[in-house]
N, C-alpha and C positions, 0 to 999 in steps of 0.2 A: 472435348479431346480427341485427336485424332482419330483415322478410323482403323486406324491398324493399332493404335494405341500400343506403344512398347514403353515400357514403363522403368527409367532408370530411379536408382535411389542412390542419394547422395549424402552424407554428412561426415562430419569430426570425426575421430579413429574411436572405436568404443562403444558409440551411441544408439549400437544393437539395428545395424545395416542385416550383419546378418542372421541374428537371434529372429530378424525380417522374412528375411530370407526362409528359415527354418521351417519359420510358423506358415506362412504362405506355402509349401511344398507337406505338409502334413493338410493342410484345409483341402489343398485339392486333392490330394492322397484320401480323403475322408467322401469328396463328392465322385467320387473316382474317374476328373478328368484325367487327361493325358501329359505327360509331364516327363521334362529331360533334364539335367542340368544339375550342377553342381554346387560346394561350398567350402567352405576355410574356415578351419577350426585354430583358435590356435593349442599353441602344445605346450604347457607349463611343468616347472620343476623345483616345487620348493617356494611358490606364489612367484617365480618367475619366469617368464614369458622364454622362452627357445627356441619358439620352432611354429610352423604350421603343417599343418595334413590338409588333403585336398578328400574330399570326399564325394564320391558318389551318390544322386539323391534319387535313385533309384535304386538300385545292384547295393548298395552299401557300401562298394569298393572302399581304403583306403590309404590312402601310400602318402609319409610322411615327403613336403615337396623343398620345406625353406630349411633351415637349421643354423645353428649357430655353429654347430661342430661338424658340419660338410667340410669334404676337400675342397680343399686349395685352389685348388681348378674352376670349382665350379663359379661361376656368375653370382657377384653379390648385389645384394639392396638393402644397405647399412647395414646391417652385424650380419646381414641374414645371407648361409650361401645357397642354390636355388638347383635344385635338383630340377633341371629340364625336361629329361624325358620322365620323370614321374609327375611333374605335371601332365605332360601331354598322358602321357598311357591313363589318364581318366578324367583331363578335359578334354582332350579332342572327342572321346568314345558319347559323350554325354552331349558331346553339339552337332552329332551328324545331324543332317537333314533329313526331311524325311524321304519314304521314297515315292515312286510316284504312284504307288496303289496305295499308299496311305494320308498323301494330300490334301485328301477333302476331310479329312477330320483333322482336329481342334486340338493343338499343341501347344505348351506352357512350355517356354525354356526358361529357367533361374540359373541366373548365372554369377555365382561369388567369387570372384569379382571379377573386374577388367582392372588393373593394376598395372604397378611397375616389374612387382614380379612377373607374374604371368604378362605382361605384353614382354618378359623375356626372349618365350617363345615366336618363332617366324610362324610357325604354322599353329599357334593358336590366335595370332594376331590374324590367320588367314581366317582361320573356319569362325569367328568373331565376324571378319567383314563379311563372308557370305552368310552367314547368320544373316547379318541386319540386310542382306541384298536380297535374297530372300523375301520374295513378294507375293503375299499370300495373308489374307485377312486370319484364315487358322489360325495363324503361326501368332503367337506373344509370343517377348522377352522381358521377363524381369529382370532385371541386373545391377548389381550395386556398382558402384560406380566412386571415385577419391573426388573425396568435393575440391581440392586443388585443382587450379584449372593450368595442369602444365604438360597433361598426357596429347599429344597431338591427334592420336587415334582414338583417346574419348572425346577429347572436343570433335571431332568429326561426326561422334555419336551424339553427343549433347545439342548439336547445331543440325540434324534430322529433324522434317518436319514430322517425321511419325512416329518423335519423344514425346514423351512428358517427364522433367524432371521433380523427383519426389527431398525435398533437403529435409531429411532424417533429424531433430533434434530432444535431449530431453525430454521437455515438453511436451510432444506429439508420437512419441517413440508410440505410445501404447494403441494411439487408434491407425497407426500407420495402416497394419498388415488390413484391418479391418478396408481402410479407405482403397487400398489394390484391389484385394476378392473385390469389392462392389464396381471396380472397373472394368474386372476385367471378363468379369461373370455379365455386366451390360453391354459391355464390346462384342459381343460374338460366340463369347466363351460360354454356352448353352448345352 
């Protein structure tokens, strides 16, 4: 694995990428490692998905950012209207680069996800670009990405020399978290 070792998690929708991010977060918190980031969770009503919330992994702050019932003026991805301001209020604070004083500390960013809805925000795109451009062996990124190769921003990240992609399947999803934790800990996060 490359020295800086950023990890991309891909796989079909519903296979367990978000679950992996949440489990990784719990383990890192238990190990008292510094982390920041967010995850997106489905919002269901009567068994039907009606949207997504975005949740800060550290503070627990949560906002609805995609919904079948949002304003018709909001940008749409499929049947979902995306609330860019809600996305940015959680994601941008969770993706802030470390201060000069804290750059020597190890830090893991967990990003769920870099996808169509999130990339509607120019500020989010820039934050992701800045995060991956930040050159420090102390900073690791674990991000979920779509398995479909159609988003130029995601493809640029996939092609980086300092990333490795792990594809989650129904067969390996129970071992992916342990594999990623081992990769993180064995690559300078101690």
